[in-house]
N, C-alpha and C positions, 0 to 999 in steps of 0.2 A: 556436162557429159558423165553419165554414171560409170562406175568400174566396169561393168561389162562391156561397153565401148570401147574404153581404152585397151584392154586386154585383147579384145578382137583386132583392134587396129595394129596390135604388134605379133598377131598371130599367137596369142595364148587363149587357152581354154581357161574360161572364170569358173573352176571348179573347186568347191571345199573352201574358200577363201572368207573365214569366218568374220574376220575385221574389215576386210574391203566389201564384203556385203552389206554388211552393218553401215559402212559409209555409204553406200549407193542407196539402203534403205532411206537412211536418214536424210540425204538429199532428195529421195522423191516426196519424202514427206515435208518437204520445205522448212528442213531443220526445225521442225516442232515436235517431234517424237523423242523416246528415248535416247535415239543415237543421233541426236542433234549434233551433240560435239564431237562425234568421231566423223560425221560428214563436213564439219567446218573445219577440222585439222586436216583432212585431205585435201578440201579446196586452198585451204592456206598455202601447204605446201607446194600444190600445184603452180599455185600463183606467183609464186616466189620469183622474183626476175632473174634470180640467178639460173633456175631452171632452164629458162630461154636459151642461155648461151654457153651451159657447162661443157657442153662439147666441145665447144671452140676453147675453152679451159684447157680441158684434158689434152686436145691434141699441142697447145701450146706447152703444157707440162712434159710433154713426151718429146716434144722438140727439145726443149732444155736439156732435158736428161740425155737424149742422144748425143747432143754436142759435148756434154761433161763426158760423155762414156769415149770420145775421140781425141780428149786431151792427152797429149804426150806426155814425156817426163814421168813415165809410171802411173799416171792417171790422177783426176784430184779427187777420188775416194779413199786413197791412203797415201800414205809416206809423206817424203817431203813437200811434196807439190799440195798436198790437204792441210799441212801446217801452215805452210805461208799463206794460202788462200784465207784460212781461219785469222791469220795477223792481219791480212789485207780488209778482211771484212768488218773485225772487231775493233782495229786500231786506227783505221783509215775510212771506211765508208758509211760504220753508224754513226761517227762524230761528224762527219759532212753532211749527212741527211739531217741530222737534230739541227745542225746550225742553220739549216733553213727553214726552221719553225719557229713560233713564237709560243711559249707557254701560255701565257695568258688568255690567246685567241683559242687555243684546242679548248682549255677548260670550261669556255663559254658554251660549248657544243655538246649535245647529248651524243651518244654511242651511235644511234643512227645519223644525226647530221653529221657528225664525223666520217661516216661511212660514205654518206652521198654527196658533202662538199667538196668534191676533189679539187676544184679549182682554188680552193682557199689554201693550199699548201703548194708550196713552189718547189717541193721535193717531188712531188708525183710528176715532173717532167722530167726527172734523171732517169737514165737508164745505165743500170752497173755493166762491169765488164764480167765475163761468164763466170769466173770462178765466184766472184763476190755475189753474182744472181743466184747461183746454186746454193751458197750459203744462207741468204736471206730467204730463199725458199722454205729450207730446211727449219730455220730458226721461226718461222711462220707455223710450222707444223706443231709447234708447241706453244699453244696460246698463253698459257699460265707463266711460262718462263719467258717468254718474248716480252710479255706485257711488264714483268719485273726488270729485264735488261732493259728495256725503252725508258723507264721511270728513273733509271742511273744515268742516262744522257742529259745534258745541258743545252738549252735551245738558243739561239741569237741574242736572248734578252738575260742570258745565264742562268735561269731558272729551269728546273726538270721539266722535261717534255712529257707529253700524254704517247699513249700505243702509235707508233710510226706504221697508220694503216696503210695498204697500197691499194691502187686501183686495178680493176681487170687487165686494163691494158699494160702495165707497170709488172703485174705480179709474174710473169714469166720472160720478161724481156730481157735481153742483154746484146751488148755492144761492143765492136772492137774501136770505137771513137771514130769512124769514119763518115757513118750515118749523120745526119742534122743533129738529131735528139743525142746520138752518143757523142758529137763531136763538142756540144755544148759541155755534157756531163765531163769529158775529158779535159777541157779547157778549166772547169771549176776544180777539179781534181788535180791538175798542175798548178795551179795557182794556189792552193793550200798544202799540195805535196810535190814541191818541185824536183824532188831528187826519188820520187818513186814512179814507174811507169806505170800507167792506165791499162794497157794491154801490148803485148803479152806481160804477164807479170816477171819479176828478175826471176832469175835463178835462186832458190833457197841459199841462204848465207848466214852468217852468224846471228842476225837478228831475228832470224826464223829459229834458229836451235834453242835460242834464249826467250823465245816468246812462250808465256804460260797464258792459256784463256782464263778471264775473269766472269766469263757469262756463267749464268744457272743454269743455261741449257748447255746439253753435252752435244755438240753439233759433230764433231768427230766420230761419237758412236753412232749417229744416225747415218752420217755421210759412208761409212764404209759398209752398210747393209743396202745402199741404194742400188748396186749392181744387181744385187738379187731382185729387187723390184723391177727395176727396167728390164732384166732377163726375161721377166714373165709378159713383159709386153711386146718383145720382139715376135709376136705371131701375126699372121695374117689376119685373123678376126678383129685386131686393133687397127686396121685401115679401113673397117666395113662401118658404113653409114648406120645398117640395120642393128647391129652389134651394141654401138655406142646409144642408139635410140632405147634398146632394150635396157642397158646400163642405167640410162636416167630413170626409168620407170623404177629398175630393181632398187636404185639409191633413194627414190622416194617412198618406198616402201621400207627401206631402213630406218629411214627416218620418223616413219609412222610406229616402227618397232619399237626403235629407242623411246618415243614420246610416252608409249602406254606399257612399257615394261622398265619400269623403275630399278627392277633387281639388275638388270645388265649394267653393271657398274661398269665395264670395259668391254662393250662392245666390238667384236670382231669381224669384220665384212670379208667375202671374198674377194678376189683381185678386182673383178669389174666394178665393184661397188667402192673397194677402197680408191682406185683411180679416179671416180668422182670425186668422192669424200675428201682427198687431199686437194684435188683441185680446186674444189669450193673453198675449203679451208685457208687456202694459201692466199686469198684475196680476204686478208683479215677483217677489215672493218666489216664488210659485207657479212661474212661467215658471224661474225659475233652479233651483226644485227637480227640475221636471219634465224639463230638459235634461241635469243632472246625472244623472239616473236613467236616462234615454233613451240620450243621444247622447256623455254623459261630459264634454261642454264645453258651453259656453253660445254659442247662434248671437248673433253681433253685430250682425248686419246691421239696417238701419232699414226696416221694410216698411212702416211708417205713410208714410212720404215717398213710397213706392211709385215706386222709381226705375226699375221696369217700366214705369211709363207715362211715361218720360221718351225711351225709346230711340226712338220716332216721331221725335223731334224731334232725336236725337243719334246719326248712323247709324254715325259713327265713333269714338264715345267708348267709354271702357273697360268702362262697363256693358253694351255691345252684346255684348262678347264673353262676360262672365259670364251673360248672358239666353241668348244662344246654346248655351253650354254645359249650362245648366238643362235646356233644352228636349231637347237632344240626349240627358242621360240621361234624363230622363223618358220619351222615346219608345222608347229601347232598352229601359228596364225594364219600362214599363206597355203598351207597344204600344197605347194609346190617346190620344185627341187632348189636346196640353198646353193650349191655348185652346180654351174652350167658350162656347157663347152667353151673353155677359152678361160676360164675364172680360177682354176686349179692351180697348183703348184709344179713346177719345172725347175729339178736340180740345176744348180749352177754348172755343177759338173757334166751335164749334158750341153755339150757344144752347140751354138747356134750354126745351121746348116753352112752359112755365109764363110765361116771360120776354115771350113775343110776345103773351101774353093780358092782359098789364099795360100801362097807359099809362106810358111814360117818367118823367112827372113823380112817379109813385108810386113807382117804383124809385129816382128820384134823391132820394129822403127818406133814402135808408140813406148818402148820400156826403157826404163833407165838400164844401165850396162849388166849390173847385179841381178835386177829383175828378171831380164830376158834370158840370163844364165839358168836360172831357177824355174823357168816354165811361164815368166809373164806374171802380170799383175792381176787387181781384182777388177775383171771387166765383164759386161753383160754381153756383149757381142755386136754393138751398134758399131764399132768401130772396123769390125769386118765387111758391114754392111755398107760403109762408108768407101774402103778401099774398093769394093765392088763396083760401085757407083762410078767411081774415078777411073776404073777399066773400060766402062761404057765408050764405045768408039764415038757415039755423038757427043759425050762429055769432052773427050778428048780434042775433038775438033774445035768445039768452043772454046776451051782452054788456049789451043793453039793460035786460033782467031783473037784472042784476048791479048795474049803475049804479042803477038805482032801489031795490034793497034797500040799498046801501049808503047813498043820499041819505036813504030813510027812517031808518035805524039813526040818521045824524048828527041829523035832526030831533028824532027821540026823545030822544036824550043831549043836545041843547039844551036840550029842554023839561023834563027833569029836573032840570037844573042850574038852571034860573030857579025 
């Protein structure tokens, strides 16, 4: 399929797209002309298996971030709850996962083999609790630092482990320990850490206050920016299939741009592309293999933190330069808008409409007393959407039926025991 067919399939006019026209010409020449390398690159990117299910990854990432935004106690993106999550991730989860690996087995595999041979690592069946899943995701959005931090861990044979890559099914999964996979993970957790709850996490205490991270990745700095990222995603277009399909094509073009514009040292994409990029990057082994195949290097930027969202507030910062360069290169090569509806910046102080539909006392239940008194914590607005969902009469009826069924089951059990 040539580029004209692709663009028409998504309702786009294939006008003035120099690079893309070259790729289609190269394809029509059966990769024998001067544009053969261009055609080959476009075909390779389209053929990546990741591109076939990247929309599902993006939806799962949004699901994870929505859950994070509804966490009580002031939220997981700041304050004591974030610090306790960092402690649990670094001191408990990473050693637990590393203990399921054998370094010597990992070292015998190539990068591509590590990405594909998921059954070789028993930790791929593990499902973390929400706070840990969130920080694990943020850690993988910094590939270089994540690799450094993983290599400091020790496997079951006492030797340093390789990078703890995850599968697509594991990348955004989380559990409270009641489903089968979560229950198995919780059992392992309790066996290794009998005094540490799996879920929910304990109230931050002295061990939280004394904790200091030794990771090379500054996960707290990334976490505090995630509400800004999620705030952009709370728009109607981010549940529309057509919007996601267009975002996949735009992400494919972005990879093409990065491949042929080596001067873009820190390419910064619009939000729709950034969502696809961060979803791809979080499946760390597959992402590393795909980058090696297509770009012959790994893109090390951190799209999950969405630096592009901060340029509205930082007109003179270094990211403004990189954003402008990416915009310029995109416009020159594709002759189409860099920003499309739904991909621009929405300030966090522009509250989500759901927040105005909820009484302040209900929203305050998510906060620590001190935070509630000063206007609340750093949130995107998904917590308000969740409260609106709970107010739905059908949901309330279902919950009432569940409570009644649970009460009847308890009474039946008690009667049998008598």
